[in-house]
C-alpha positions as CSV (number, residue, x, y, z in Angstrom):
1,X,29.7,21.8,-11.8
2,X,26.3,23.3,-12.0
3,X,27.7,26.6,-10.7
4,X,30.3,26.5,-13.5
5,X,27.6,25.7,-16.1
6,X,25.6,28.7,-14.8
7,X,28.5,31.1,-15.2
8,X,29.0,29.9,-18.8
9,X,25.3,30.1,-19.7
10,X,25.1,33.6,-18.3
11,X,28.0,34.6,-20.5
12,X,26.3,32.9,-23.5
13,X,23.1,34.9,-22.9
14,X,25.0,38.2,-22.8
15,X,27.0,37.3,-26.0
16,X,23.9,36.1,-27.9
17,X,21.7,39.1,-26.8
18,X,24.4,41.5,-28.0
19,X,25.0,39.7,-31.3
20,X,21.5,38.6,-32.2
21,X,19.2,40.8,-30.2
22,X,17.5,40.3,-26.8
23,X,14.4,38.6,-28.5
24,X,16.2,36.0,-30.5
25,X,15.3,32.3,-30.1
26,X,18.9,31.4,-29.2
27,X,18.6,33.8,-26.2
28,X,15.4,32.0,-25.2
29,X,17.1,28.6,-25.4
30,X,20.0,29.8,-23.2
31,X,17.6,31.3,-20.6
32,X,15.6,28.1,-20.5
33,X,18.9,26.2,-19.8
34,X,19.7,28.7,-17.0
35,X,16.3,28.0,-15.6
36,X,17.0,24.2,-15.5
37,X,20.4,24.8,-13.9
38,X,18.8,26.9,-11.2
39,X,16.2,24.2,-10.7
40,X,18.9,21.6,-10.3
41,X,20.5,23.9,-7.7
42,X,17.1,24.1,-5.9
43,X,17.0,27.9,-6.5
44,X,13.4,27.9,-7.5
45,X,12.7,31.6,-7.6
46,X,15.7,32.2,-9.9
47,X,14.6,29.2,-12.0
48,X,11.1,30.7,-12.3
49,X,12.5,34.1,-13.4
50,X,14.7,32.6,-16.1
51,X,11.9,30.4,-17.5
52,X,9.5,33.4,-17.5
53,X,12.1,35.5,-19.4
54,X,12.4,32.7,-22.0
55,X,8.6,32.4,-22.3
56,X,8.3,36.1,-22.9
57,X,10.7,35.9,-25.8
58,X,9.0,32.8,-27.2
59,X,5.6,34.5,-27.1
60,X,7.0,37.5,-29.0
61,X,8.6,35.5,-31.8
62,X,6.5,32.3,-32.0
63,X,2.8,31.5,-32.2
64,X,1.0,30.8,-29.0
65,X,0.7,27.2,-30.0
66,X,4.4,26.7,-30.6
67,X,5.9,23.6,-29.1
68,X,8.6,25.6,-27.3
69,X,5.9,27.7,-25.6
70,X,4.2,24.6,-24.4
71,X,7.5,23.2,-23.0
72,X,8.3,26.4,-21.1
73,X,4.8,26.5,-19.6
74,X,5.2,22.9,-18.5
75,X,8.5,23.7,-16.9
76,X,7.1,26.7,-15.1
77,X,4.3,24.6,-13.8
78,X,6.8,22.1,-12.5
79,X,8.6,24.9,-10.7
80,X,5.4,26.3,-9.2
81,X,4.4,22.8,-8.0
82,X,7.7,22.4,-6.2
83,X,7.2,25.9,-4.7
84,X,4.0,24.6,-3.2
85,X,2.0,26.9,-5.5
86,X,-0.4,24.2,-6.7
87,X,-3.1,26.6,-8.0
88,X,-0.6,28.4,-10.2
89,X,0.9,25.1,-11.3
90,X,-2.6,24.0,-12.4
91,X,-3.2,27.2,-14.3
92,X,0.0,26.7,-16.4
93,X,-0.7,23.0,-17.0
94,X,-4.2,23.8,-18.2
95,X,-2.8,26.3,-20.7
96,X,-0.4,23.5,-21.9
97,X,-3.3,21.1,-22.3
98,X,-5.2,23.7,-24.3
99,X,-2.3,24.1,-26.7
100,X,-1.8,20.3,-26.9
101,X,-5.5,19.7,-27.6
102,X,-5.3,22.1,-30.6
103,X,-2.3,20.0,-31.9
104,X,-4.3,16.8,-31.5
105,X,-7.3,18.2,-33.2
106,X,-5.2,19.5,-36.1
107,X,-4.2,17.8,-39.3
108,X,-0.6,17.3,-38.2
109,X,-1.3,15.2,-35.0
110,X,1.7,12.9,-34.3
111,X,2.3,10.2,-31.8
112,X,4.8,12.4,-29.9
113,X,2.0,15.0,-29.5
114,X,-0.3,12.3,-28.0
115,X,2.4,11.3,-25.6
116,X,3.2,14.8,-24.5
117,X,-0.4,15.5,-23.8
118,X,-0.6,12.3,-21.7
119,X,2.3,13.5,-19.6
120,X,0.6,16.8,-19.1
121,X,-2.6,15.1,-18.0
122,X,-0.5,13.0,-15.5
123,X,1.1,16.2,-14.2
124,X,-2.4,17.7,-13.7
125,X,-3.4,14.5,-11.9
126,X,-0.5,14.9,-9.5
127,X,-1.7,18.4,-8.6
128,X,-5.2,17.0,-7.8
129,X,-3.6,14.2,-5.7
130,X,-1.9,16.8,-3.6
131,X,-5.3,18.6,-3.3
132,X,-6.8,15.3,-2.2
133,X,-9.3,15.3,-5.0
134,X,-8.6,11.6,-5.7
135,X,-11.6,11.1,-8.0
136,X,-10.5,13.8,-10.4
137,X,-6.9,12.5,-10.2
138,X,-8.1,9.0,-11.2
139,X,-10.1,10.4,-14.1
140,X,-7.1,12.4,-15.4
141,X,-4.8,9.4,-15.1
142,X,-7.4,7.3,-17.0
143,X,-7.4,10.0,-19.8
144,X,-3.6,9.9,-19.9
145,X,-3.6,6.1,-20.2
146,X,-6.1,6.3,-23.0
147,X,-3.7,8.5,-25.0
148,X,-0.6,6.4,-24.0
149,X,-2.2,3.1,-25.2
150,X,-2.7,4.7,-28.7
151,X,1.1,5.1,-28.8
152,X,2.5,2.2,-26.7
153,X,1.4,-1.3,-25.9
154,X,-0.3,-1.8,-22.5
155,X,2.8,-3.5,-21.2
156,X,5.0,-0.5,-21.8
157,X,6.6,0.9,-18.6
158,X,4.9,4.2,-19.1
159,X,1.4,2.6,-19.3
160,X,2.2,0.3,-16.3
161,X,3.1,3.3,-14.2
162,X,0.0,5.2,-15.1
163,X,-2.1,2.1,-14.4
164,X,-0.6,1.9,-11.0
165,X,-1.3,5.6,-10.4
166,X,-5.0,5.0,-11.4
167,X,-5.2,2.2,-8.8
168,X,-3.6,4.3,-6.1
169,X,-6.1,7.1,-6.8
170,X,-9.0,4.7,-6.7
171,X,-7.9,3.4,-3.3
172,X,-7.6,6.8,-1.8
173,X,-11.0,7.7,-3.3
174,X,-12.4,4.7,-1.5
175,X,-13.1,2.8,-4.7
176,X,-11.6,-0.5,-3.4
177,X,-13.4,-2.8,-5.9
178,X,-12.2,-0.8,-8.9
179,X,-8.7,-0.5,-7.4
180,X,-8.5,-4.3,-7.0
181,X,-9.6,-4.9,-10.6
182,X,-6.9,-2.5,-11.8
183,X,-4.2,-4.1,-9.6
184,X,-5.2,-7.5,-11.0
185,X,-4.7,-6.3,-14.5
186,X,-1.4,-4.6,-13.6
187,X,-0.2,-7.8,-11.9
188,X,-1.0,-9.9,-15.0
189,X,0.8,-7.5,-17.3
190,X,3.9,-7.3,-15.0
191,X,3.9,-11.1,-14.5
192,X,4.0,-11.6,-18.3
193,X,6.6,-8.9,-18.9
194,X,9.0,-9.3,-15.9
195,X,8.3,-12.7,-14.5
196,X,7.0,-14.2,-11.2
197,X,10.2,-13.3,-9.3
198,X,10.4,-9.7,-10.3
199,X,10.4,-6.7,-8.0
200,X,7.5,-5.2,-9.9
201,X,5.3,-8.2,-9.3
202,X,6.3,-8.4,-5.6
203,X,5.5,-4.7,-5.1
204,X,2.1,-5.0,-6.7
205,X,1.3,-8.0,-4.5
206,X,2.1,-5.8,-1.5
207,X,-0.2,-3.1,-2.8
208,X,-3.0,-5.6,-3.4
209,X,-2.7,-6.7,0.2
210,X,-3.6,-3.1,1.2
211,X,-6.8,-3.3,-0.8
212,X,-7.6,-6.7,0.5
213,X,-7.3,-5.4,4.1
214,X,-9.6,-2.5,3.3
215,X,-12.1,-4.9,1.9
216,X,-11.8,-7.2,5.0
217,X,-10.2,-10.0,3.0
218,X,-7.6,-10.7,5.7
219,X,-6.7,-14.3,4.6
220,X,-6.1,-13.2,1.0
221,X,-4.1,-10.2,2.2
222,X,-2.0,-12.5,4.3
223,X,-1.1,-14.7,1.3
224,X,-0.1,-11.6,-0.7
225,X,2.2,-10.4,2.1
226,X,3.6,-13.9,2.4
227,X,4.6,-13.8,-1.3
228,X,6.0,-10.3,-0.8
229,X,8.1,-11.4,2.2
230,X,9.6,-14.4,0.3
231,X,10.8,-12.0,-2.4
232,X,12.1,-9.5,0.1
233,X,14.1,-12.2,2.0
234,X,15.5,-13.5,-1.3
235,X,16.5,-10.1,-2.7
236,X,17.0,-7.6,0.1
237,X,19.6,-7.3,2.9
238,X,18.4,-9.3,5.9
239,X,18.3,-6.2,8.0
240,X,16.3,-4.1,5.5
241,X,13.4,-2.3,7.3
242,X,10.9,-3.4,4.6
243,X,11.3,-7.0,5.8
244,X,10.5,-6.1,9.4
245,X,7.5,-4.0,8.3
246,X,6.1,-6.9,6.3
247,X,6.5,-9.2,9.2
248,X,4.7,-6.8,11.5
249,X,1.8,-6.5,9.0
250,X,1.6,-10.3,8.8
251,X,1.5,-10.6,12.5
252,X,-1.4,-8.2,12.8
253,X,-3.2,-10.0,10.0
254,X,-2.7,-13.4,11.7
255,X,-4.4,-12.0,14.8
256,X,-7.2,-10.6,12.6
257,X,-7.8,-13.9,10.9
258,X,-8.1,-15.4,14.4
259,X,-10.6,-12.7,15.3
260,X,-8.4,-11.0,17.9
261,X,-8.0,-7.5,16.4
262,X,-9.0,-5.1,13.8
263,X,-6.3,-4.3,11.1
264,X,-5.9,-1.0,9.4
265,X,-4.3,-0.8,6.0
266,X,-1.0,1.2,5.9
267,X,-0.7,3.4,2.8
């Protein structure tokens, strides 16, 4: 189906370019759609070329701060990220942030602009995670959360996901105490929103066990894993590999509690 859509969109570009001119906004829209189709087909080089063509048109007919320019830059950054070109992805994302910051500082700042900027910050954080700069990633996620909580409640799914990303970044940066505080806040919000028997609460309990192991709190980690195992046994197929993994972790922890071995936290 994507191949059929690609054929139709290429015809649309040819028709629109002939009727409206090669630098018309409708041509840019079609080229951007072609770029997304190529992305779906995992043809990243072709996707990048189509998006760049759309961006060239937008920059000729719109201001450099135009919303469509920012969208195309963000999409190109995504393509570059998937191509493994993290430095280039970061370059494009920083340009997006500069545009979005001018929106926010302007007199027409809207909630959707704050949200878009928070998503860009999260995307930049992902690049720094891949570069193993976990402290910077945590900082960027915190900045994203600050914007998100001006638009949504703290219990909104988007805010909860960002909070979880902050905690993960803190763990990998070695800031276990801060990570645990964040996971406790996340757990409380999820408990109130989804309930004690929810998947979200169970998964956070599992993540908290990792932090407790790193902090040497083996008995507490064992209780977290016990709660996780109960949820898994009640909600997953009995042969699901996650159940066996949890049991193995609990076995190691039991030995650690008895002083028989050292336990390393699996991330």
